[in-house]
All heavy atoms as TSV, in Angstrom:
chain	resi	resn	atom	element	x	y	z
A	1	MET	N	N	0.848	-1.175	0.000
A	1	MET	CA	C	0.000	0.000	0.000
A	1	MET	C	C	0.897	1.244	0.000
A	1	MET	O	O	1.842	1.330	0.767
A	1	MET	CB	C	-0.900	-0.037	1.226
A	1	MET	CG	C	-2.138	0.788	1.078
A	1	MET	SD	S	-3.271	0.533	2.461
A	1	MET	CE	C	-4.366	-0.628	1.705
A	2	ASN	N	N	0.592	2.187	-0.834
A	2	ASN	CA	C	1.394	3.408	-0.943
A	2	ASN	C	C	0.659	4.590	-0.341
A	2	ASN	O	O	-0.554	4.597	-0.222
A	2	ASN	CB	C	1.701	3.717	-2.418
A	2	ASN	CG	C	2.600	2.666	-3.024
A	2	ASN	OD1	O	3.441	2.108	-2.352
A	2	ASN	ND2	N	2.412	2.399	-4.297
A	3	GLY	N	N	1.414	5.627	0.000
A	3	GLY	CA	C	0.809	6.854	0.491
A	3	GLY	C	C	0.625	6.860	1.992
A	3	GLY	O	O	0.904	5.898	2.695
A	4	ILE	N	N	0.135	7.978	2.480
A	4	ILE	CA	C	-0.090	8.163	3.904
A	4	ILE	C	C	-1.486	7.642	4.242
A	4	ILE	O	O	-2.466	7.982	3.591
A	4	ILE	CB	C	0.064	9.653	4.276
A	4	ILE	CG1	C	1.506	10.081	4.001
A	4	ILE	CG2	C	-0.304	9.896	5.724
A	4	ILE	CD1	C	1.749	11.558	4.187
A	5	MET	N	N	-1.559	6.829	5.273
A	5	MET	CA	C	-2.827	6.199	5.628
A	5	MET	C	C	-3.407	6.838	6.887
A	5	MET	O	O	-2.706	7.518	7.618
A	5	MET	CB	C	-2.611	4.702	5.832
A	5	MET	CG	C	-2.080	4.052	4.580
A	5	MET	SD	S	-1.524	2.338	4.655
A	5	MET	CE	C	-1.899	1.708	6.201
A	6	ASP	N	N	-4.681	6.609	7.157
A	6	ASP	CA	C	-5.293	7.153	8.368
A	6	ASP	C	C	-5.866	6.050	9.251
A	6	ASP	O	O	-6.848	6.230	9.947
A	6	ASP	CB	C	-6.343	8.212	8.054
A	6	ASP	CG	C	-7.608	7.653	7.439
A	6	ASP	OD1	O	-7.601	6.494	7.002
A	6	ASP	OD2	O	-8.605	8.364	7.415
A	7	ASP	N	N	-5.230	4.871	9.233
A	7	ASP	CA	C	-5.681	3.807	10.111
A	7	ASP	C	C	-5.219	4.083	11.541
A	7	ASP	O	O	-4.253	4.782	11.783
A	7	ASP	CB	C	-5.200	2.443	9.624
A	7	ASP	CG	C	-3.727	2.412	9.295
A	7	ASP	OD1	O	-3.088	3.469	9.275
A	7	ASP	OD2	O	-3.203	1.317	9.058
A	8	PHE	N	N	-5.943	3.549	12.515
A	8	PHE	CA	C	-5.700	3.841	13.919
A	8	PHE	C	C	-5.901	2.537	14.692
A	8	PHE	O	O	-6.981	1.965	14.662
A	8	PHE	CB	C	-6.681	4.920	14.363
A	8	PHE	CG	C	-6.300	5.674	15.607
A	8	PHE	CD1	C	-4.991	5.839	16.000
A	8	PHE	CD2	C	-7.290	6.236	16.386
A	8	PHE	CE1	C	-4.652	6.552	17.137
A	8	PHE	CE2	C	-6.984	6.951	17.532
A	8	PHE	CZ	C	-5.651	7.109	17.907
A	9	TYR	N	N	-4.861	2.042	15.347
A	9	TYR	CA	C	-4.888	0.765	16.036
A	9	TYR	C	C	-4.403	0.901	17.473
A	9	TYR	O	O	-3.682	1.826	17.803
A	9	TYR	CB	C	-3.956	-0.237	15.345
A	9	TYR	CG	C	-4.437	-0.728	14.021
A	9	TYR	CD1	C	-4.244	0.019	12.866
A	9	TYR	CD2	C	-5.074	-1.949	13.906
A	9	TYR	CE1	C	-4.678	-0.448	11.636
A	9	TYR	CE2	C	-5.505	-2.421	12.688
A	9	TYR	CZ	C	-5.307	-1.663	11.550
A	9	TYR	OH	O	-5.732	-2.133	10.347
A	10	TYR	N	N	-4.784	-0.061	18.298
A	10	TYR	CA	C	-4.130	-0.207	19.587
A	10	TYR	C	C	-3.587	-1.628	19.677
A	10	TYR	O	O	-4.057	-2.533	18.993
A	10	TYR	CB	C	-5.059	0.125	20.760
A	10	TYR	CG	C	-6.141	-0.883	21.058
A	10	TYR	CD1	C	-5.910	-1.948	21.926
A	10	TYR	CD2	C	-7.402	-0.754	20.505
A	10	TYR	CE1	C	-6.902	-2.859	22.212
A	10	TYR	CE2	C	-8.404	-1.663	20.795
A	10	TYR	CZ	C	-8.137	-2.713	21.647
A	10	TYR	OH	O	-9.123	-3.622	21.927
A	11	ILE	N	N	-2.573	-1.802	20.513
A	11	ILE	CA	C	-1.976	-3.116	20.684
A	11	ILE	C	C	-2.278	-3.617	22.089
A	11	ILE	O	O	-2.118	-2.884	23.065
A	11	ILE	CB	C	-0.455	-3.091	20.397
A	11	ILE	CG1	C	0.117	-4.502	20.447
A	11	ILE	CG2	C	0.258	-2.157	21.347
A	11	ILE	CD1	C	1.515	-4.624	19.905
A	12	GLY	N	N	-2.754	-4.844	22.171
A	12	GLY	CA	C	-3.021	-5.467	23.464
A	12	GLY	C	C	-1.725	-6.004	24.043
A	12	GLY	O	O	-1.098	-6.873	23.450
A	13	LEU	N	N	-1.311	-5.476	25.171
A	13	LEU	CA	C	-0.047	-5.883	25.791
A	13	LEU	C	C	-0.279	-6.735	27.039
A	13	LEU	O	O	0.463	-6.666	28.003
A	13	LEU	CB	C	0.780	-4.642	26.156
A	13	LEU	CG	C	1.202	-3.769	24.987
A	13	LEU	CD1	C	1.930	-2.526	25.478
A	13	LEU	CD2	C	2.088	-4.544	24.026
A	14	ASP	N	N	-1.304	-7.555	27.014
A	14	ASP	CA	C	-1.611	-8.419	28.139
A	14	ASP	C	C	-0.492	-9.447	28.305
A	14	ASP	O	O	-0.183	-10.200	27.386
A	14	ASP	CB	C	-2.941	-9.126	27.880
A	14	ASP	CG	C	-3.431	-9.932	29.062
A	14	ASP	OD1	O	-2.611	-10.330	29.917
A	14	ASP	OD2	O	-4.647	-10.162	29.132
A	15	LYS	N	N	0.131	-9.472	29.473
A	15	LYS	CA	C	1.275	-10.359	29.694
A	15	LYS	C	C	0.893	-11.834	29.657
A	15	LYS	O	O	1.748	-12.701	29.523
A	15	LYS	CB	C	1.958	-10.025	31.008
A	15	LYS	CG	C	1.125	-10.288	32.231
A	15	LYS	CD	C	1.859	-9.923	33.491
A	15	LYS	CE	C	0.971	-10.199	34.708
A	15	LYS	NZ	N	1.662	-9.906	35.937
A	16	ASP	N	N	-0.399	-12.155	29.768
A	16	ASP	CA	C	-0.845	-13.541	29.724
A	16	ASP	C	C	-1.017	-14.071	28.304
A	16	ASP	O	O	-1.222	-15.272	28.115
A	16	ASP	CB	C	-2.165	-13.693	30.482
A	16	ASP	CG	C	-2.003	-13.379	31.965
A	16	ASP	OD1	O	-0.896	-13.609	32.502
A	16	ASP	OD2	O	-2.969	-12.893	32.578
A	17	LEU	N	N	-0.940	-13.202	27.314
A	17	LEU	CA	C	-1.097	-13.631	25.925
A	17	LEU	C	C	0.233	-14.128	25.362
A	17	LEU	O	O	1.294	-13.606	25.690
A	17	LEU	CB	C	-1.598	-12.473	25.057
A	17	LEU	CG	C	-2.989	-11.928	25.375
A	17	LEU	CD1	C	-3.279	-10.716	24.503
A	17	LEU	CD2	C	-4.042	-12.991	25.147
A	18	ASP	N	N	0.165	-15.136	24.495
A	18	ASP	CA	C	1.370	-15.621	23.827
A	18	ASP	C	C	1.814	-14.656	22.743
A	18	ASP	O	O	2.986	-14.577	22.418
A	18	ASP	CB	C	1.124	-16.991	23.194
A	18	ASP	CG	C	0.929	-18.078	24.239
A	18	ASP	OD1	O	1.401	-17.905	25.376
A	18	ASP	OD2	O	0.297	-19.098	23.903
A	19	GLN	N	N	0.856	-13.952	22.146
A	19	GLN	CA	C	1.150	-13.000	21.086
A	19	GLN	C	C	0.411	-11.698	21.378
A	19	GLN	O	O	-0.669	-11.706	21.959
A	19	GLN	CB	C	0.678	-13.512	19.728
A	19	GLN	CG	C	1.434	-14.681	19.215
A	19	GLN	CD	C	0.925	-15.063	17.834
A	19	GLN	OE1	O	-0.267	-14.962	17.534
A	19	GLN	NE2	N	1.827	-15.488	16.980
A	20	TYR	N	N	1.009	-10.604	20.967
A	20	TYR	CA	C	0.323	-9.319	21.066
A	20	TYR	C	C	-0.620	-9.192	19.886
A	20	TYR	O	O	-0.385	-9.740	18.823
A	20	TYR	CB	C	1.330	-8.165	21.070
A	20	TYR	CG	C	2.269	-8.214	22.247
A	20	TYR	CD1	C	3.630	-8.107	22.066
A	20	TYR	CD2	C	1.796	-8.370	23.534
A	20	TYR	CE1	C	4.496	-8.144	23.152
A	20	TYR	CE2	C	2.650	-8.410	24.616
A	20	TYR	CZ	C	3.994	-8.299	24.424
A	20	TYR	OH	O	4.825	-8.341	25.496
A	21	SER	N	N	-1.707	-8.467	20.072
A	21	SER	CA	C	-2.668	-8.324	18.984
A	21	SER	C	C	-2.960	-6.858	18.702
A	21	SER	O	O	-3.126	-6.067	19.625
A	21	SER	CB	C	-3.977	-9.043	19.350
A	21	SER	OG	O	-4.520	-8.491	20.534
A	22	TRP	N	N	-2.982	-6.528	17.420
A	22	TRP	CA	C	-3.332	-5.189	16.968
A	22	TRP	C	C	-4.811	-5.169	16.648
A	22	TRP	O	O	-5.310	-6.012	15.916
A	22	TRP	CB	C	-2.541	-4.824	15.714
A	22	TRP	CG	C	-1.098	-4.580	15.994
A	22	TRP	CD1	C	-0.084	-5.493	15.902
A	22	TRP	CD2	C	-0.502	-3.358	16.410
A	22	TRP	NE1	N	1.102	-4.907	16.237
A	22	TRP	CE2	C	0.879	-3.583	16.557
A	22	TRP	CE3	C	-1.004	-2.091	16.692
A	22	TRP	CZ2	C	1.760	-2.598	16.955
A	22	TRP	CZ3	C	-0.116	-1.098	17.087
A	22	TRP	CH2	C	1.238	-1.358	17.212
A	23	THR	N	N	-5.539	-4.191	17.202
A	23	THR	CA	C	-6.981	-4.089	16.998
A	23	THR	C	C	-7.320	-2.709	16.453
A	23	THR	O	O	-6.883	-1.699	17.018
A	23	THR	CB	C	-7.722	-4.300	18.340
A	23	THR	OG1	O	-7.318	-5.556	18.885
A	23	THR	CG2	C	-9.218	-4.280	18.142
A	24	PRO	N	N	-8.070	-2.620	15.350
A	24	PRO	CA	C	-8.423	-1.304	14.818
A	24	PRO	C	C	-9.345	-0.543	15.766
A	24	PRO	O	O	-10.181	-1.133	16.443
A	24	PRO	CB	C	-9.135	-1.599	13.500
A	24	PRO	CG	C	-9.415	-3.051	13.487
A	24	PRO	CD	C	-8.605	-3.715	14.541
A	25	ILE	N	N	-9.171	0.769	15.832
A	25	ILE	CA	C	-10.029	1.644	16.615
A	25	ILE	C	C	-10.984	2.328	15.649
A	25	ILE	O	O	-10.557	2.945	14.672
A	25	ILE	CB	C	-9.201	2.716	17.366
A	25	ILE	CG1	C	-8.276	2.031	18.378
A	25	ILE	CG2	C	-10.110	3.722	18.045
A	25	ILE	CD1	C	-7.302	2.975	19.036
A	26	ASN	N	N	-12.276	2.191	15.899
A	26	ASN	CA	C	-13.271	2.885	15.077
A	26	ASN	C	C	-13.258	4.357	15.440
A	26	ASN	O	O	-13.445	4.712	16.601
A	26	ASN	CB	C	-14.662	2.294	15.287
A	26	ASN	CG	C	-14.740	0.870	14.794
A	26	ASN	OD1	O	-14.131	0.530	13.809
A	26	ASN	ND2	N	-15.471	0.043	15.493
A	27	LYS	N	N	-13.042	5.195	14.455
A	27	LYS	CA	C	-12.976	6.634	14.697
A	27	LYS	C	C	-14.369	7.238	14.634
A	27	LYS	O	O	-15.149	6.928	13.748
A	27	LYS	CB	C	-12.072	7.293	13.651
A	27	LYS	CG	C	-10.643	6.787	13.699
A	27	LYS	CD	C	-9.846	7.297	12.544
A	27	LYS	CE	C	-10.286	6.569	11.312
A	27	LYS	NZ	N	-9.385	6.441	10.247
A	28	LYS	N	N	-14.670	8.084	15.614
A	28	LYS	CA	C	-15.933	8.814	15.646
A	28	LYS	C	C	-15.616	10.290	15.797
A	28	LYS	O	O	-14.640	10.650	16.439
A	28	LYS	CB	C	-16.786	8.380	16.835
A	28	LYS	CG	C	-17.174	6.941	16.840
A	28	LYS	CD	C	-17.947	6.637	18.104
A	28	LYS	CE	C	-17.994	5.166	18.384
A	28	LYS	NZ	N	-18.482	4.879	19.722
A	29	GLY	N	N	-16.464	11.121	15.263
A	29	GLY	CA	C	-16.259	12.562	15.433
A	29	GLY	C	C	-15.003	13.056	14.728
A	29	GLY	O	O	-14.568	12.499	13.734
A	30	GLN	N	N	-14.410	14.061	15.294
A	30	GLN	CA	C	-13.244	14.698	14.685
A	30	GLN	C	C	-11.976	13.894	14.983
A	30	GLN	O	O	-11.761	13.447	16.105
A	30	GLN	CB	C	-13.090	16.108	15.233
A	30	GLN	CG	C	-11.997	16.903	14.562
A	30	GLN	CD	C	-11.897	18.305	15.132
A	30	GLN	OE1	O	-12.490	18.621	16.151
A	30	GLN	NE2	N	-11.143	19.137	14.473
A	31	TYR	N	N	-11.170	13.689	13.977
A	31	TYR	CA	C	-9.873	13.037	14.142
A	31	TYR	C	C	-8.898	13.680	13.168
A	31	TYR	O	O	-9.312	14.368	12.233
A	31	TYR	CB	C	-9.983	11.519	13.960
A	31	TYR	CG	C	-10.401	11.059	12.593
A	31	TYR	CD1	C	-9.458	10.720	11.645
A	31	TYR	CD2	C	-11.746	10.967	12.250
A	31	TYR	CE1	C	-9.834	10.296	10.389
A	31	TYR	CE2	C	-12.135	10.541	10.994
A	31	TYR	CZ	C	-11.172	10.203	10.069
A	31	TYR	OH	O	-11.547	9.786	8.828
A	32	PRO	N	N	-7.598	13.483	13.359
A	32	PRO	CA	C	-6.624	14.269	12.603
A	32	PRO	C	C	-6.478	13.921	11.132
A	32	PRO	O	O	-5.933	14.696	10.364
A	32	PRO	CB	C	-5.310	14.013	13.342
A	32	PRO	CG	C	-5.493	12.704	13.992
A	32	PRO	CD	C	-6.957	12.632	14.354
A	33	GLY	N	N	-6.941	12.782	10.699
A	33	GLY	CA	C	-6.800	12.399	9.297
A	33	GLY	C	C	-5.444	11.780	9.020
A	33	GLY	O	O	-4.624	11.613	9.918
A	34	PRO	N	N	-5.187	11.428	7.763
A	34	PRO	CA	C	-3.948	10.735	7.418
A	34	PRO	C	C	-2.709	11.549	7.773
A	34	PRO	O	O	-2.668	12.752	7.546
A	34	PRO	CB	C	-4.047	10.554	5.904
A	34	PRO	CG	C	-5.468	10.766	5.556
A	34	PRO	CD	C	-6.030	11.663	6.601
A	35	ARG	N	N	-1.710	10.873	8.338
A	35	ARG	CA	C	-0.428	11.516	8.596
A	35	ARG	C	C	0.637	10.458	8.838
A	35	ARG	O	O	0.344	9.333	9.173
A	35	ARG	CB	C	-0.491	12.500	9.749
A	35	ARG	CG	C	-0.820	11.923	11.086
A	35	ARG	CD	C	-0.888	12.998	12.142
A	35	ARG	NE	N	-1.922	13.942	11.783
A	35	ARG	CZ	C	-1.957	15.213	12.179
A	35	ARG	NH1	N	-1.047	15.670	12.981
A	35	ARG	NH2	N	-2.916	16.016	11.806
A	36	ALA	N	N	1.858	10.871	8.632
A	36	ALA	CA	C	3.026	10.015	8.855
A	36	ALA	C	C	4.077	10.838	9.592
A	36	ALA	O	O	3.963	12.063	9.673
A	36	ALA	CB	C	3.582	9.533	7.519
A	37	ARG	N	N	5.067	10.165	10.125
A	37	ARG	CA	C	6.192	10.822	10.796
A	37	ARG	C	C	5.743	11.757	11.924
A	37	ARG	O	O	6.291	12.822	12.107
A	37	ARG	CB	C	7.057	11.549	9.786
A	37	ARG	CG	C	7.679	10.627	8.768
A	37	ARG	CD	C	8.503	11.390	7.745
A	37	ARG	NE	N	9.106	10.496	6.807
A	37	ARG	CZ	C	8.573	10.120	5.662
A	37	ARG	NH1	N	7.382	10.582	5.315
A	37	ARG	NH2	N	9.197	9.301	4.861
A	38	HIS	N	N	4.727	11.363	12.655
A	38	HIS	CA	C	4.197	12.158	13.758
A	38	HIS	C	C	4.692	11.579	15.078
A	38	HIS	O	O	5.286	10.507	15.114
A	38	HIS	CB	C	2.663	12.147	13.726
A	38	HIS	CG	C	2.101	10.758	13.744
A	38	HIS	ND1	N	2.057	9.976	12.611
A	38	HIS	CD2	C	1.600	10.010	14.749
A	38	HIS	CE1	C	1.539	8.795	12.927
A	38	HIS	NE2	N	1.255	8.786	14.223
A	39	GLY	N	N	4.437	12.294	16.149
A	39	GLY	CA	C	4.735	11.794	17.481
A	39	GLY	C	C	3.440	11.506	18.216
A	39	GLY	O	O	2.394	12.086	17.909
A	40	MET	N	N	3.505	10.595	19.170
A	40	MET	CA	C	2.344	10.296	20.007
A	40	MET	C	C	2.821	10.112	21.433
A	40	MET	O	O	3.892	9.573	21.673
A	40	MET	CB	C	1.637	9.020	19.546
A	40	MET	CG	C	0.872	9.201	18.271
A	40	MET	SD	S	0.042	7.718	17.676
A	40	MET	CE	C	-1.008	7.274	19.005
A	41	VAL	N	N	1.995	10.565	22.366
A	41	VAL	CA	C	2.298	10.381	23.783
A	41	VAL	C	C	0.978	10.193	24.529
A	41	VAL	O	O	-0.045	10.762	24.139
A	41	VAL	CB	C	3.101	11.572	24.349
A	41	VAL	CG1	C	2.297	12.846	24.292
A	41	VAL	CG2	C	3.605	11.290	25.745
A	42	ALA	N	N	0.993	9.383	25.573
A	42	ALA	CA	C	-0.190	9.189	26.418
A	42	ALA	C	C	0.061	9.866	27.751
A	42	ALA	O	O	1.145	9.778	28.316
A	42	ALA	CB	C	-0.461	7.709	26.615
A	43	SER	N	N	-0.956	10.573	28.243
A	43	SER	CA	C	-0.856	11.252	29.534
A	43	SER	C	C	-2.247	11.383	30.139
A	43	SER	O	O	-3.166	11.870	29.480
A	43	SER	CB	C	-0.234	12.633	29.350
A	43	SER	OG	O	-0.189	13.338	30.572
A	44	LYS	N	N	-2.392	10.948	31.375
A	44	LYS	CA	C	-3.649	11.090	32.111
A	44	LYS	C	C	-4.857	10.618	31.309
A	44	LYS	O	O	-5.811	11.348	31.088
A	44	LYS	CB	C	-3.837	12.526	32.577
A	44	LYS	CG	C	-2.766	12.966	33.548
A	44	LYS	CD	C	-3.015	14.351	34.037
A	44	LYS	CE	C	-1.890	14.752	34.981
A	44	LYS	NZ	N	-2.051	16.102	35.484
A	45	ASP	N	N	-4.802	9.394	30.820
A	45	ASP	CA	C	-5.909	8.748	30.103
A	45	ASP	C	C	-6.248	9.375	28.754
A	45	ASP	O	O	-7.335	9.156	28.222
A	45	ASP	CB	C	-7.175	8.694	30.967
A	45	ASP	CG	C	-6.965	7.893	32.241
A	45	ASP	OD1	O	-6.182	6.919	32.189
A	45	ASP	OD2	O	-7.569	8.233	33.261
A	46	LYS	N	N	-5.362	10.157	28.193
A	46	LYS	CA	C	-5.555	10.748	26.860
A	46	LYS	C	C	-4.339	10.395	25.999
A	46	LYS	O	O	-3.256	10.122	26.506
A	46	LYS	CB	C	-5.669	12.270	26.938
A	46	LYS	CG	C	-6.767	12.786	27.844
A	46	LYS	CD	C	-8.039	12.967	27.085
A	46	LYS	CE	C	-9.061	13.809	27.775
A	46	LYS	NZ	N	-9.597	13.410	28.999
A	47	ILE	N	N	-4.528	10.427	24.698
A	47	ILE	CA	C	-3.440	10.220	23.745
A	47	ILE	C	C	-3.325	11.492	22.913
A	47	ILE	O	O	-4.333	12.024	22.453
A	47	ILE	CB	C	-3.722	9.014	22.828
A	47	ILE	CG1	C	-3.840	7.735	23.662
A	47	ILE	CG2	C	-2.635	8.877	21.768
A	47	ILE	CD1	C	-4.344	6.546	22.881
A	48	TYR	N	N	-2.103	11.960	22.730
A	48	TYR	CA	C	-1.860	13.173	21.950
A	48	TYR	C	C	-1.042	12.815	20.714
A	48	TYR	O	O	-0.012	12.155	20.815
A	48	TYR	CB	C	-1.129	14.213	22.798
A	48	TYR	CG	C	-1.943	14.638	23.992
A	48	TYR	CD1	C	-1.831	13.981	25.206
A	48	TYR	CD2	C	-2.870	15.662	23.879
A	48	TYR	CE1	C	-2.611	14.349	26.295
A	48	TYR	CE2	C	-3.656	16.037	24.960
A	48	TYR	CZ	C	-3.515	15.380	26.163
A	48	TYR	OH	O	-4.296	15.738	27.237
A	49	ILE	N	N	-1.545	13.244	19.560
A	49	ILE	CA	C	-0.855	13.067	18.287
A	49	ILE	C	C	-0.303	14.428	17.904
A	49	ILE	O	O	-1.054	15.406	17.810
A	49	ILE	CB	C	-1.823	12.533	17.210
A	49	ILE	CG1	C	-2.402	11.187	17.668
A	49	ILE	CG2	C	-1.118	12.405	15.867
A	49	ILE	CD1	C	-3.534	10.686	16.821
A	50	VAL	N	N	0.990	14.484	17.700
A	50	VAL	CA	C	1.673	15.770	17.522
A	50	VAL	C	C	2.360	15.829	16.164
A	50	VAL	O	O	3.163	14.951	15.825
A	50	VAL	CB	C	2.722	15.991	18.636
A	50	VAL	CG1	C	3.383	17.333	18.493
A	50	VAL	CG2	C	2.088	15.832	20.007
A	51	GLY	N	N	2.053	16.893	15.409
A	51	GLY	CA	C	2.751	17.176	14.154
A	51	GLY	C	C	2.619	16.071	13.132
A	51	GLY	O	O	1.682	15.285	13.141
A	52	GLY	N	N	3.573	16.028	12.235
A	52	GLY	CA	C	3.625	14.982	11.230
A	52	GLY	C	C	3.504	15.513	9.818
A	52	GLY	O	O	3.466	16.714	9.573
A	53	GLN	N	N	3.454	14.590	8.914
A	53	GLN	CA	C	3.372	14.883	7.492
A	53	GLN	C	C	1.986	14.480	7.013
A	53	GLN	O	O	1.592	13.326	7.131
A	53	GLN	CB	C	4.456	14.100	6.761
A	53	GLN	CG	C	4.609	14.440	5.329
A	53	GLN	CD	C	5.792	13.698	4.720
A	53	GLN	OE1	O	6.547	13.028	5.399
A	53	GLN	NE2	N	5.920	13.816	3.427
A	54	GLU	N	N	1.229	15.439	6.486
A	54	GLU	CA	C	-0.139	15.183	6.033
A	54	GLU	C	C	-0.215	14.737	4.575
A	54	GLU	O	O	-1.209	14.172	4.151
A	54	GLU	CB	C	-0.995	16.427	6.226
A	54	GLU	CG	C	-1.172	16.794	7.674
A	54	GLU	CD	C	-2.023	18.029	7.863
A	54	GLU	OE1	O	-1.859	19.003	7.103
A	54	GLU	OE2	O	-2.843	18.022	8.784
A	55	SER	N	N	0.792	15.021	3.806
A	55	SER	CA	C	0.861	14.599	2.412
A	55	SER	C	C	2.340	14.533	2.031
A	55	SER	O	O	3.204	14.784	2.856
A	55	SER	CB	C	0.111	15.570	1.498
A	55	SER	OG	O	0.815	16.785	1.395
A	56	ASP	N	N	2.610	14.232	0.776
A	56	ASP	CA	C	4.008	14.151	0.340
A	56	ASP	C	C	4.731	15.486	0.454
A	56	ASP	O	O	5.952	15.524	0.533
A	56	ASP	CB	C	4.081	13.647	-1.103
A	56	ASP	CG	C	3.676	12.181	-1.203
A	56	ASP	OD1	O	3.741	11.471	-0.171
A	56	ASP	OD2	O	3.293	11.747	-2.296
A	57	VAL	N	N	3.987	16.585	0.469
A	57	VAL	CA	C	4.628	17.909	0.478
A	57	VAL	C	C	4.187	18.812	1.626
A	57	VAL	O	O	4.693	19.913	1.775
A	57	VAL	CB	C	4.379	18.655	-0.854
A	57	VAL	CG1	C	5.028	17.905	-2.008
A	57	VAL	CG2	C	2.890	18.834	-1.107
A	58	ARG	N	N	3.259	18.362	2.463
A	58	ARG	CA	C	2.714	19.239	3.499
A	58	ARG	C	C	2.943	18.668	4.895
A	58	ARG	O	O	2.550	17.536	5.183
A	58	ARG	CB	C	1.222	19.438	3.277
A	58	ARG	CG	C	0.614	20.392	4.264
A	58	ARG	CD	C	-0.812	20.709	3.919
A	58	ARG	NE	N	-1.389	21.448	5.031
A	58	ARG	CZ	C	-2.654	21.498	5.308
A	58	ARG	NH1	N	-3.507	20.870	4.527
A	58	ARG	NH2	N	-3.097	22.181	6.331
A	59	SER	N	N	3.561	19.451	5.760
A	59	SER	CA	C	3.762	19.072	7.157
A	59	SER	C	C	2.862	19.913	8.051
A	59	SER	O	O	2.358	20.948	7.641
A	59	SER	CB	C	5.220	19.288	7.559
A	59	SER	OG	O	6.054	18.420	6.839
A	60	THR	N	N	2.650	19.452	9.293
A	60	THR	CA	C	1.815	20.175	10.229
A	60	THR	C	C	2.468	20.169	11.604
A	60	THR	O	O	3.243	19.271	11.918
A	60	THR	CB	C	0.403	19.562	10.321
A	60	THR	OG1	O	-0.368	20.311	11.249
A	60	THR	CG2	C	0.439	18.115	10.775
A	61	ASN	N	N	2.152	21.176	12.396
A	61	ASN	CA	C	2.600	21.194	13.788
A	61	ASN	C	C	1.398	21.136	14.730
A	61	ASN	O	O	1.479	21.525	15.886
A	61	ASN	CB	C	3.474	22.413	14.075
A	61	ASN	CG	C	2.721	23.719	13.907
A	61	ASN	OD1	O	1.565	23.739	13.489
A	61	ASN	ND2	N	3.370	24.821	14.215
A	62	SER	N	N	0.278	20.619	14.253
A	62	SER	CA	C	-0.947	20.549	15.042
A	62	SER	C	C	-0.825	19.518	16.166
A	62	SER	O	O	0.017	18.617	16.129
A	62	SER	CB	C	-2.130	20.197	14.144
A	62	SER	OG	O	-1.960	18.899	13.613
A	63	ILE	N	N	-1.680	19.665	17.173
A	63	ILE	CA	C	-1.774	18.701	18.266
A	63	ILE	C	C	-3.222	18.234	18.337
A	63	ILE	O	O	-4.141	19.040	18.375
A	63	ILE	CB	C	-1.359	19.323	19.604
A	63	ILE	CG1	C	0.099	19.784	19.538
A	63	ILE	CG2	C	-1.561	18.322	20.740
A	63	ILE	CD1	C	0.545	20.542	20.772
A	64	PHE	N	N	-3.427	16.916	18.336
A	64	PHE	CA	C	-4.762	16.343	18.407
A	64	PHE	C	C	-4.872	15.529	19.687
A	64	PHE	O	O	-4.007	14.708	19.982
A	64	PHE	CB	C	-5.027	15.457	17.193
A	64	PHE	CG	C	-6.356	14.782	17.229
A	64	PHE	CD1	C	-7.503	15.467	16.874
A	64	PHE	CD2	C	-6.479	13.465	17.637
A	64	PHE	CE1	C	-8.746	14.857	16.911
A	64	PHE	CE2	C	-7.711	12.842	17.684
A	64	PHE	CZ	C	-8.848	13.548	17.319
A	65	GLU	N	N	-5.935	15.740	20.455
A	65	GLU	CA	C	-6.172	14.982	21.683
A	65	GLU	C	C	-7.201	13.894	21.412
A	65	GLU	O	O	-8.292	14.177	20.925
A	65	GLU	CB	C	-6.682	15.911	22.782
A	65	GLU	CG	C	-6.953	15.170	24.089
A	65	GLU	CD	C	-7.560	16.088	25.133
A	65	GLU	OE1	O	-8.796	16.289	25.083
A	65	GLU	OE2	O	-6.791	16.585	25.966
A	66	PHE	N	N	-6.860	12.670	21.744
A	66	PHE	CA	C	-7.755	11.534	21.578
A	66	PHE	C	C	-8.126	11.017	22.959
A	66	PHE	O	O	-7.262	10.727	23.787
A	66	PHE	CB	C	-7.069	10.443	20.769
A	66	PHE	CG	C	-7.847	9.160	20.683
A	66	PHE	CD1	C	-8.971	9.079	19.881
A	66	PHE	CD2	C	-7.447	8.044	21.394
A	66	PHE	CE1	C	-9.702	7.903	19.803
A	66	PHE	CE2	C	-8.164	6.864	21.321
A	66	PHE	CZ	C	-9.279	6.786	20.523
A	67	ASP	N	N	-9.412	10.910	23.230
A	67	ASP	CA	C	-9.906	10.403	24.506
A	67	ASP	C	C	-10.542	9.036	24.262
A	67	ASP	O	O	-11.635	8.949	23.711
A	67	ASP	CB	C	-10.932	11.371	25.092
A	67	ASP	CG	C	-11.433	10.947	26.450
A	67	ASP	OD1	O	-11.176	9.794	26.879
A	67	ASP	OD2	O	-12.090	11.763	27.108
A	68	PRO	N	N	-9.893	7.946	24.662
A	68	PRO	CA	C	-10.431	6.618	24.408
A	68	PRO	C	C	-11.775	6.362	25.087
A	68	PRO	O	O	-12.532	5.505	24.646
A	68	PRO	CB	C	-9.379	5.670	24.969
A	68	PRO	CG	C	-8.202	6.474	25.323
A	68	PRO	CD	C	-8.599	7.911	25.315
A	69	GLU	N	N	-12.095	7.094	26.124
A	69	GLU	CA	C	-13.369	6.908	26.826
A	69	GLU	C	C	-14.567	7.397	26.011
A	69	GLU	O	O	-15.679	6.918	26.182
A	69	GLU	CB	C	-13.342	7.624	28.171
A	69	GLU	CG	C	-12.376	7.030	29.159
A	69	GLU	CD	C	-12.751	5.614	29.590
A	69	GLU	OE1	O	-13.958	5.346	29.751
A	69	GLU	OE2	O	-11.849	4.790	29.752
A	70	THR	N	N	-14.359	8.380	25.153
A	70	THR	CA	C	-15.468	8.954	24.389
A	70	THR	C	C	-15.455	8.569	22.928
A	70	THR	O	O	-16.341	8.946	22.186
A	70	THR	CB	C	-15.463	10.493	24.498
A	70	THR	OG1	O	-14.242	10.990	23.940
A	70	THR	CG2	C	-15.602	10.928	25.935
A	71	THR	N	N	-14.461	7.821	22.496
A	71	THR	CA	C	-14.365	7.431	21.092
A	71	THR	C	C	-14.601	5.958	20.928
A	71	THR	O	O	-14.406	5.188	21.769
A	71	THR	CB	C	-12.993	7.817	20.531
A	71	THR	OG1	O	-12.845	9.204	20.688
A	71	THR	CG2	C	-12.864	7.466	19.097
């Protein structure tokens, strides 16, 4: 697959599992859209997506807050 994608996954890190599993997150409401080369950090039950490349020629310095409780 080529280009910048907008898929969003979480990984199950349960120590009792033999393998980790990636599960897609269904996006609702506003989300940042496709990007690559971004940063992510989790703090106080929120995930922040910072900056990145939105297309082959366009970069952004935006910050998006994702709340897993409401999405």
